[in-house]
Structure formats: structure tokens, C-alpha cells
MDAnalysis code that builds the backbone (N, CA, C; Angstrom):
import MDAnalysis as mda
import numpy as np

u = mda.Universe.empty(516, n_residues=172, atom_resindex=np.repeat(np.arange(172), 3), trajectory=True)
u.add_TopologyAttr("name", ["N", "CA", "C"] * 172)
u.add_TopologyAttr("resid", np.arange(1, 173))
u.add_TopologyAttr("resname", ["UNK", "UNK", "UNK", "UNK", "UNK", "UNK", "UNK", "UNK", "UNK", "UNK", "UNK", "UNK", "UNK", "UNK", "UNK", "UNK", "UNK", "UNK", "UNK", "UNK", "UNK", "UNK", "UNK", "UNK", "UNK", "UNK", "UNK", "UNK", "UNK", "UNK", "UNK", "UNK", "UNK", "UNK", "UNK", "UNK", "UNK", "UNK", "UNK", "UNK", "UNK", "UNK", "UNK", "UNK", "UNK", "UNK", "UNK", "UNK", "UNK", "UNK", "UNK", "UNK", "UNK", "UNK", "UNK", "UNK", "UNK", "UNK", "UNK", "UNK", "UNK", "UNK", "UNK", "UNK", "UNK", "UNK", "UNK", "UNK", "UNK", "UNK", "UNK", "UNK", "UNK", "UNK", "UNK", "UNK", "UNK", "UNK", "UNK", "UNK", "UNK", "UNK", "UNK", "UNK", "UNK", "UNK", "UNK", "UNK", "UNK", "UNK", "UNK", "UNK", "UNK", "UNK", "UNK", "UNK", "UNK", "UNK", "UNK", "UNK", "UNK", "UNK", "UNK", "UNK", "UNK", "UNK", "UNK", "UNK", "UNK", "UNK", "UNK", "UNK", "UNK", "UNK", "UNK", "UNK", "UNK", "UNK", "UNK", "UNK", "UNK", "UNK", "UNK", "UNK", "UNK", "UNK", "UNK", "UNK", "UNK", "UNK", "UNK", "UNK", "UNK", "UNK", "UNK", "UNK", "UNK", "UNK", "UNK", "UNK", "UNK", "UNK", "UNK", "UNK", "UNK", "UNK", "UNK", "UNK", "UNK", "UNK", "UNK", "UNK", "UNK", "UNK", "UNK", "UNK", "UNK", "UNK", "UNK", "UNK", "UNK", "UNK", "UNK", "UNK", "UNK", "UNK", "UNK", "UNK", "UNK", "UNK", "UNK", "UNK"])
u.atoms.positions = np.array([
    [105.587, 86.241, 108.170],
    [104.515, 86.883, 107.429],
    [103.551, 85.813, 106.901],
    [102.297, 86.061, 107.047],
    [101.290, 85.095, 106.637],
    [101.010, 85.201, 105.141],
    [100.662, 84.066, 104.563],
    [100.370, 84.032, 103.123],
    [98.894, 84.330, 102.882],
    [98.528, 84.444, 101.613],
    [97.129, 84.674, 101.260],
    [96.266, 83.450, 101.542],
    [96.894, 82.321, 101.837],
    [96.165, 81.096, 102.146],
    [95.848, 80.980, 103.634],
    [96.446, 81.843, 104.449],
    [96.249, 81.788, 105.897],
    [94.816, 82.210, 106.233],
    [94.183, 81.485, 107.111],
    [92.852, 81.850, 107.582],
    [91.704, 81.277, 106.772],
    [92.001, 80.457, 105.782],
    [90.928, 79.838, 105.016],
    [90.283, 78.752, 105.875],
    [88.959, 78.774, 105.952],
    [88.224, 77.725, 106.655],
    [87.807, 76.688, 105.616],
    [88.376, 75.499, 105.711],
    [88.053, 74.442, 104.755],
    [86.803, 73.711, 105.192],
    [85.997, 73.217, 104.275],
    [86.208, 73.180, 102.829],
    [85.987, 74.549, 102.197],
    [86.644, 74.742, 101.062],
    [86.480, 75.965, 100.296],
    [85.985, 75.580, 98.904],
    [85.046, 76.340, 98.395],
    [84.452, 76.086, 97.086],
    [85.093, 77.059, 96.115],
    [85.681, 76.553, 95.023],
    [86.505, 77.402, 94.171],
    [86.119, 77.328, 92.700],
    [86.579, 78.350, 91.957],
    [86.393, 78.412, 90.519],
    [87.731, 78.670, 89.843],
    [87.820, 78.296, 88.578],
    [89.037, 78.528, 87.803],
    [89.131, 79.970, 87.321],
    [87.990, 80.645, 87.208],
    [87.964, 82.029, 86.741],
    [87.656, 82.969, 87.897],
    [88.238, 84.159, 87.820],
    [87.992, 85.182, 88.828],
    [86.821, 86.051, 88.397],
    [85.827, 86.236, 89.265],
    [84.741, 87.145, 88.901],
    [85.242, 88.593, 88.879],
    [84.484, 89.430, 88.211],
    [84.864, 90.833, 88.063],
    [84.763, 91.575, 89.394],
    [83.677, 91.346, 90.137],
    [83.493, 92.016, 91.427],
    [82.395, 91.309, 92.221],
    [82.255, 91.737, 93.480],
    [81.181, 91.218, 94.328],
    [80.162, 92.318, 94.562],
    [78.936, 91.896, 94.775],
    [77.856, 92.825, 95.097],
    [77.116, 92.242, 96.292],
    [76.912, 93.079, 97.326],
    [76.195, 92.658, 98.519],
    [74.839, 93.350, 98.539],
    [73.751, 92.574, 98.569],
    [72.395, 93.103, 98.635],
    [71.659, 92.386, 99.749],
    [71.240, 93.135, 100.752],
    [70.572, 92.600, 101.926],
    [71.430, 91.482, 102.517],
    [70.926, 90.268, 102.600],
    [71.691, 89.140, 103.148],
    [72.230, 88.238, 102.049],
    [72.358, 88.764, 100.850],
    [72.803, 87.955, 99.716],
    [74.138, 88.468, 99.184],
    [74.965, 87.520, 98.724],
    [76.241, 87.855, 98.101],
    [76.164, 87.417, 96.645],
    [76.426, 88.344, 95.740],
    [76.422, 88.082, 94.308],
    [77.815, 88.364, 93.750],
    [78.122, 87.783, 92.598],
    [79.327, 88.143, 91.862],
    [78.933, 88.531, 90.449],
    [79.754, 89.422, 89.877],
    [79.598, 89.784, 88.477],
    [80.589, 88.926, 87.716],
    [80.147, 88.122, 86.748],
    [81.078, 87.259, 86.017],
    [82.179, 88.080, 85.347],
    [83.309, 87.428, 85.063],
    [84.458, 88.128, 84.479],
    [84.130, 88.757, 83.136],
    [83.187, 88.205, 82.414],
    [82.795, 88.785, 81.129],
    [81.324, 89.191, 81.173],
    [80.900, 89.764, 82.289],
    [79.484, 90.062, 82.446],
    [79.212, 91.516, 82.772],
    [77.935, 91.801, 82.918],
    [77.472, 93.138, 83.257],
    [76.791, 93.078, 84.613],
    [76.518, 94.245, 85.184],
    [75.864, 94.351, 86.480],
    [74.530, 93.619, 86.509],
    [73.838, 93.522, 85.375],
    [72.529, 92.871, 85.368],
    [72.625, 91.345, 85.244],
    [73.834, 90.794, 85.103],
    [74.040, 89.343, 85.037],
    [74.595, 88.806, 86.353],
    [74.027, 89.219, 87.458],
    [74.540, 88.806, 88.759],
    [74.327, 87.313, 88.985],
    [75.324, 86.702, 89.628],
    [75.245, 85.283, 89.982],
    [75.272, 85.185, 91.508],
    [74.314, 84.477, 92.061],
    [74.191, 84.339, 93.510],
    [75.250, 83.384, 94.049],
    [75.984, 83.840, 95.070],
    [76.988, 83.008, 95.734],
    [76.431, 82.464, 97.039],
    [75.756, 83.317, 97.809],
    [75.249, 82.873, 99.104],
    [74.062, 83.729, 99.528],
    [73.132, 83.095, 100.230],
    [72.001, 83.772, 100.851],
    [72.091, 83.464, 102.338],
    [72.583, 84.440, 103.096],
    [72.825, 84.222, 104.523],
    [71.550, 84.201, 105.354],
    [70.404, 84.517, 104.754],
    [69.143, 84.466, 105.500],
    [68.635, 83.028, 105.660],
    [69.180, 82.106, 104.880],
    [68.800, 80.699, 104.990],
    [69.625, 80.067, 106.110],
    [68.948, 79.468, 107.065],
    [69.634, 78.897, 108.223],
    [69.958, 77.430, 107.953],
    [71.131, 77.185, 107.338],
    [71.581, 75.823, 107.038],
    [73.075, 75.884, 106.722],
    [73.677, 74.713, 106.579],
    [75.076, 74.686, 106.171],
    [75.175, 75.152, 104.720],
    [76.376, 75.561, 104.294],
    [76.510, 76.124, 102.955],
    [76.126, 75.154, 101.835],
    [76.540, 73.880, 101.875],
    [76.088, 72.973, 100.807],
    [74.558, 72.856, 100.743],
    [73.912, 72.844, 101.889],
    [72.446, 72.773, 101.915],
    [71.837, 74.072, 101.391],
    [72.450, 75.229, 101.762],
    [71.965, 76.521, 101.248],
    [72.067, 76.564, 99.729],
    [73.151, 75.992, 99.172],
    [73.301, 75.953, 97.717],
    [72.142, 75.203, 97.067],
    [71.767, 74.085, 97.651],
    [70.632, 73.314, 97.115],
    [69.348, 74.130, 97.149],
    [69.109, 74.811, 98.258],
    [67.898, 75.612, 98.412],
    [67.922, 76.799, 97.452],
    [69.089, 77.440, 97.288],
    [69.202, 78.605, 96.409],
    [68.953, 78.236, 94.948],
    [69.306, 77.023, 94.556],
    [69.086, 76.588, 93.172],
    [67.596, 76.503, 92.833],
    [66.738, 76.377, 93.838],
    [65.294, 76.343, 93.626],
    [64.690, 77.743, 93.491],
    [65.484, 78.766, 93.838],
    [64.993, 80.148, 93.829],
    [65.078, 80.806, 92.461],
    [64.790, 82.103, 92.420],
    [64.710, 82.824, 91.148],
    [66.057, 83.258, 90.563],
    [67.130, 83.178, 91.335],
    [68.429, 83.686, 90.875],
    [69.265, 82.600, 90.215],
    [70.154, 83.031, 89.344],
    [71.162, 82.114, 88.798],
    [72.216, 81.919, 89.888],
    [72.523, 80.655, 90.202],
    [73.435, 80.330, 91.301],
    [74.785, 79.911, 90.733],
    [75.836, 80.230, 91.445],
    [77.205, 79.961, 91.007],
    [77.455, 78.457, 90.849],
    [78.224, 78.101, 89.845],
    [78.677, 76.723, 89.646],
    [80.159, 76.676, 89.969],
    [80.518, 75.885, 90.958],
    [81.914, 75.773, 91.370],
    [82.627, 74.703, 90.559],
    [83.929, 74.891, 90.386],
    [84.742, 73.895, 89.701],
    [85.294, 72.857, 90.675],
    [85.615, 73.287, 91.910],
    [86.233, 72.383, 92.883],
    [85.701, 72.639, 94.282],
    [85.723, 71.592, 95.093],
    [85.534, 71.705, 96.533],
    [86.813, 71.177, 97.152],
    [87.572, 72.047, 97.784],
    [88.883, 71.678, 98.327],
    [88.787, 71.533, 99.835],
    [89.255, 70.396, 100.349],
    [89.163, 70.123, 101.776],
    [90.435, 70.460, 102.536],
    [91.521, 70.759, 101.816],
    [92.766, 71.163, 102.472],
    [93.598, 71.998, 101.500],
    [94.709, 72.532, 101.984],
    [95.528, 73.418, 101.163],
    [96.175, 72.683, 99.997],
    [96.559, 71.431, 100.172],
    [97.142, 70.667, 99.063],
    [96.145, 70.527, 97.918],
    [94.888, 70.230, 98.234],
    [93.858, 70.117, 97.198],
    [93.646, 71.462, 96.515],
    [93.711, 72.548, 97.271],
    [93.559, 73.884, 96.696],
    [94.711, 74.203, 95.747],
    [95.933, 73.869, 96.134],
    [97.096, 74.125, 95.274],
    [97.051, 73.265, 94.019],
    [96.646, 72.007, 94.146],
    [96.551, 71.122, 92.985],
    [95.456, 71.567, 92.014],
    [94.411, 72.208, 92.508],
    [93.303, 72.627, 91.648],
    [93.647, 73.834, 90.786],
    [94.637, 74.608, 91.182],
    [95.034, 75.837, 90.463],
    [93.858, 76.823, 90.353],
    [93.054, 76.890, 91.400],
    [91.884, 77.770, 91.423],
    [92.297, 79.226, 91.532],
    [91.407, 80.116, 91.071],
    [91.662, 81.559, 91.078],
    [90.828, 82.310, 92.104],
    [89.681, 81.720, 92.499],
    [88.744, 82.409, 93.378],
    [88.025, 81.378, 94.228],
    [87.700, 81.735, 95.481],
    [87.009, 80.780, 96.328],
    [86.150, 81.425, 97.396],
    [85.200, 80.637, 97.885],
    [84.294, 81.035, 98.963],
    [84.382, 79.956, 100.026],
    [84.843, 80.333, 101.221],
    [85.117, 79.304, 102.230],
    [83.961, 79.100, 103.200],
    [84.160, 78.182, 104.131],
    [83.118, 77.798, 105.086],
    [82.811, 78.884, 106.111],
    [83.689, 79.877, 106.223],
    [83.444, 80.990, 107.137],
    [82.803, 82.167, 106.404],
    [82.249, 81.913, 105.217],
    [81.566, 82.923, 104.399],
    [82.490, 84.065, 103.982],
    [83.741, 83.733, 103.681],
    [84.709, 84.728, 103.218],
    [85.094, 84.441, 101.777],
    [85.302, 85.510, 101.022],
    [85.737, 85.395, 99.637],
    [87.253, 85.511, 99.594],
    [87.902, 84.647, 98.798],
    [89.360, 84.652, 98.672],
    [89.752, 84.742, 97.199],
    [90.699, 85.633, 96.910],
    [91.265, 85.742, 95.565],
    [92.651, 85.120, 95.587],
    [92.897, 84.186, 94.676],
    [94.190, 83.513, 94.628],
    [95.041, 83.961, 93.458],
    [94.536, 84.884, 92.651],
    [95.303, 85.354, 91.499],
    [95.905, 86.732, 91.733],
    [95.973, 87.153, 92.987],
    [96.576, 88.441, 93.305],
    [97.606, 88.260, 94.414],
    [98.433, 89.257, 94.606],
    [99.449, 89.267, 95.665],
    [100.349, 88.035, 95.599],
    [100.993, 87.847, 94.470],
    [101.884, 86.703, 94.312],
    [103.105, 86.854, 95.200],
    [103.530, 85.755, 95.781],
    [104.689, 85.729, 96.663],
    [105.470, 84.463, 96.359],
    [106.773, 84.504, 96.533],
    [107.591, 83.312, 96.291],
    [107.574, 82.389, 97.492],
    [107.453, 81.091, 97.202],
    [107.480, 80.057, 98.231],
    [108.537, 79.026, 97.861],
    [109.088, 78.357, 98.884],
    [110.055, 77.284, 98.635],
    [109.356, 76.100, 98.006],
    [109.989, 75.526, 96.991],
    [109.458, 74.360, 96.294],
    [110.554, 73.310, 96.237],
    [110.166, 72.078, 96.450],
    [111.138, 70.995, 96.415],
    [110.483, 69.752, 95.827],
    [111.207, 69.063, 94.963],
    [110.712, 67.803, 94.403],
    [111.361, 66.660, 95.155],
    [110.522, 65.796, 95.714],
    [110.990, 64.692, 96.556],
    [110.481, 63.370, 96.006],
    [111.258, 62.330, 96.232],
    [110.915, 60.974, 95.807],
    [110.068, 60.301, 96.897],
    [109.098, 59.497, 96.486],
    [108.270, 58.726, 97.417],
    [109.107, 57.559, 97.927],
    [109.197, 57.411, 99.256],
    [110.021, 56.334, 99.817],
    [109.195, 55.229, 100.480],
    [107.936, 55.524, 100.841],
    [107.131, 54.519, 101.527],
    [105.655, 54.808, 101.264],
    [104.868, 53.737, 101.103],
    [103.430, 53.868, 100.850],
    [102.687, 52.919, 101.785],
    [101.621, 53.411, 102.398],
    [100.750, 52.554, 103.209],
    [99.324, 53.068, 103.078],
    [98.450, 52.246, 102.524],
    [97.049, 52.577, 102.240],
    [96.989, 53.873, 101.440],
    [96.374, 54.926, 101.990],
    [96.293, 56.178, 101.238],
    [97.314, 57.217, 101.727],
    [98.300, 56.786, 102.482],
    [99.358, 57.677, 102.975],
    [100.679, 57.327, 102.299],
    [101.496, 58.351, 102.094],
    [102.828, 58.116, 101.549],
    [103.815, 59.097, 102.174],
    [105.062, 58.650, 102.272],
    [106.127, 59.445, 102.862],
    [107.094, 59.862, 101.769],
    [107.633, 61.066, 101.922],
    [108.592, 61.596, 100.960],
    [109.973, 61.683, 101.598],
    [110.961, 61.612, 100.764],
    [112.354, 61.699, 101.171],
    [112.600, 63.021, 101.912],
    [113.110, 62.950, 103.139],
    [113.480, 64.135, 103.900],
    [112.354, 64.824, 104.639],
    [111.135, 64.296, 104.593],
    [110.002, 64.878, 105.326],
    [109.445, 63.788, 106.230],
    [109.356, 64.081, 107.517],
    [109.035, 63.036, 108.490],
    [107.550, 62.684, 108.564],
    [106.674, 63.576, 108.191],
    [105.242, 63.268, 108.306],
    [104.683, 62.760, 106.974],
    [103.635, 61.937, 107.036],
    [103.055, 61.394, 105.785],
    [102.110, 62.397, 105.129],
    [101.884, 62.201, 103.844],
    [100.886, 62.945, 103.084],
    [99.772, 61.966, 102.742],
    [98.551, 62.459, 102.699],
    [97.422, 61.585, 102.396],
    [96.672, 62.107, 101.185],
    [96.242, 61.171, 100.365],
    [95.371, 61.465, 99.229],
    [94.309, 60.385, 99.177],
    [93.097, 60.738, 98.753],
    [92.079, 59.701, 98.583],
    [92.559, 58.652, 97.581],
    [92.219, 57.409, 97.829],
    [92.709, 56.300, 97.006],
    [92.304, 56.409, 95.545],
    [91.147, 57.020, 95.270],
    [90.702, 57.108, 93.883],
    [91.495, 58.131, 93.070],
    [92.260, 58.993, 93.733],
    [92.994, 60.026, 93.013],
    [94.283, 59.538, 92.368],
    [94.858, 58.511, 92.901],
    [96.186, 58.146, 92.429],
    [96.342, 56.641, 92.353],
    [97.098, 56.205, 91.400],
    [97.418, 54.788, 91.255],
    [98.670, 54.524, 92.101],
    [98.493, 53.841, 93.203],
    [99.596, 53.653, 94.137],
    [100.710, 52.768, 93.577],
    [100.441, 52.034, 92.506],
    [101.496, 51.241, 91.866],
    [102.526, 52.161, 91.224],
    [102.061, 53.244, 90.616],
    [102.949, 54.183, 89.933],
    [103.507, 55.271, 90.839],
    [102.981, 55.396, 92.047],
    [103.403, 56.471, 92.934],
    [104.885, 56.411, 93.257],
    [105.447, 55.212, 93.388],
    [106.874, 55.079, 93.700],
    [107.758, 55.591, 92.570],
    [107.214, 55.683, 91.349],
    [107.988, 56.161, 90.211],
    [107.851, 57.665, 89.991],
    [107.060, 58.343, 90.819],
    [106.817, 59.770, 90.630],
    [107.649, 60.622, 91.572],
    [107.884, 61.847, 91.146],
    [108.464, 62.876, 92.000],
    [107.298, 63.762, 92.440],
    [107.289, 64.110, 93.709],
    [106.209, 64.927, 94.247],
    [106.770, 66.312, 94.562],
    [106.165, 67.323, 93.957],
    [106.554, 68.701, 94.257],
    [105.797, 69.169, 95.478],
    [106.539, 69.581, 96.491],
    [105.917, 70.092, 97.705],
    [106.344, 71.539, 97.903],
    [105.421, 72.343, 98.375],
    [105.670, 73.763, 98.578],
    [105.502, 74.070, 100.070],
    [106.368, 74.949, 100.575],
    [106.384, 75.283, 101.999],
    [105.551, 76.546, 102.210],
    [104.308, 76.369, 102.712],
    [103.382, 77.478, 102.919],
    [102.949, 77.497, 104.372],
    [103.045, 78.660, 105.002],
    [102.620, 78.847, 106.395],
    [103.192, 77.777, 107.323],
    [104.498, 77.561, 107.214],
    [105.269, 76.686, 108.094],
    [104.941, 75.202, 107.968],
    [104.454, 74.788, 106.798],
    [104.138, 73.380, 106.580],
    [104.294, 73.040, 105.099],
    [104.694, 71.796, 104.802],
    [104.820, 71.337, 103.425],
    [103.464, 70.885, 102.911],
    [103.142, 71.270, 101.662],
    [101.880, 70.890, 101.027],
    [102.161, 70.393, 99.617],
    [101.388, 69.411, 99.168],
    [101.567, 68.868, 97.816],
    [101.179, 69.943, 96.798],
    [102.039, 70.114, 95.795],
    [101.773, 71.076, 94.741],
    [101.678, 70.418, 93.362],
    [102.468, 69.364, 93.151],
    [102.595, 68.825, 91.803],
    [103.076, 67.379, 91.860],
    [102.726, 66.614, 90.838],
    [103.274, 65.275, 90.633],
    [103.974, 65.283, 89.283],
    [105.160, 64.694, 89.227],
    [105.923, 64.716, 87.985],
    [106.645, 63.386, 87.794],
    [106.747, 62.913, 86.551],
    [107.500, 61.687, 86.309],
    [109.019, 61.924, 86.358],
    [109.423, 63.200, 86.328],
    [110.840, 63.538, 86.319],
    [111.155, 64.522, 87.434],
    [112.397, 64.506, 87.870],
    [112.861, 65.471, 88.846],
    [112.939, 66.849, 88.189],
    [112.481, 67.880, 88.881],
    [112.571, 69.251, 88.372],
    [113.478, 70.045, 89.297],
    [114.286, 70.906, 88.715],
    [115.272, 71.668, 89.478],
    [114.712, 72.942, 90.117],
    [113.460, 73.245, 89.911],
    [112.885, 74.472, 90.486],
    [112.978, 74.429, 91.995],
    [113.349, 75.566, 92.601],
    [113.395, 75.617, 94.055],
    [112.514, 76.734, 94.635],
    [111.893, 77.519, 93.773],
    [110.971, 78.564, 94.198],
    [109.789, 78.614, 93.223],
    [108.647, 79.037, 93.748],
    [107.460, 79.171, 92.900],
    [106.650, 80.356, 93.401],
    [106.034, 81.045, 92.464],
    [105.166, 82.171, 92.838],
    [103.730, 81.684, 92.897],
    [103.114, 81.888, 94.034],
    [101.701, 81.532, 94.236],
    [100.931, 82.754, 94.679],
])
């Protein structure tokens, strides 16, 4: 069975808060803020503009509408899980809700056994994980436990902890 994360086209632009609803008008997608009214629409996308989404965002900010402010831009599922986002708009122009349809996933805390540049290997997992160098101090990485969650047949980083945690399941 596929998770709610299946089919996301990365990068995905996300927010910490879930909007109340979406409104579609002509070639535009709007959201109603979680504490807003129908007349406080925020523009998410204007599909009539022929450009990539980041470029469309720049162009939309010059227009008459209030444009959405994102909290995160996630380039992979690990970044999305670490951000703890609630709502997102992906590169395929799809809206995703992450605060609904909770399901249990396997969670495991593993020790870092090897580090090379921006890649590191965890105990019992054969493939490396990568993080941008500015995100983590690689000197301290060997002293951390990394929580990994098994989503859609692959392990993804979920958490960093200075201590081992006994949790073996998590609801996402």
C-alpha cells in the first residue's frame, strides 16, 4: 500500500500550517488561510504564466494578489520529514496534505559508523545518506543517533538524537 508521500514530485514547497481550503479561479490556485475568510485569498499558483514554478512565484509577487510565503523547500523525502510540514505544493502542480490520513511506519535509531564528505553510513543499512555540509557538524555526527523511517520501501532520515530511543513505530 502506498503512503501519502508517494507520487510527490520534488522539489516541494511547504508550510507549517494547513490552509482551510483551496479555491480554483480560471488558471489560478488560491488558498484560504487557516484563520481567514473567503475574501482573504492567498495566491499559490498562476498556471497562465509560462515559466518554472520558482520563476512564476517571482512574477506573481509583482501582481495584485497576496502570494503565499512558504516555510520550506524540500528536495527529497528526508528533508520533508525533517521539516515537519503540514501542507505542500509540488513541482507537478499538486497540493499535498501531510496532517491527514496518519499511518504507522517502522522507525529505527541507528548509530553513524562511517562519514565521507557529505555522506554518512548507518549501522545495518548498506546505502549512504547525504545531507548538505552546512546542515550538520560532521565532527559531532559520530556521536549522534539517527532516526530513520521506512517509507515506500526505502529508509529516510526522520530525526537526529544525542541518545538512543526505543521507539520502533511512528505515525506520519
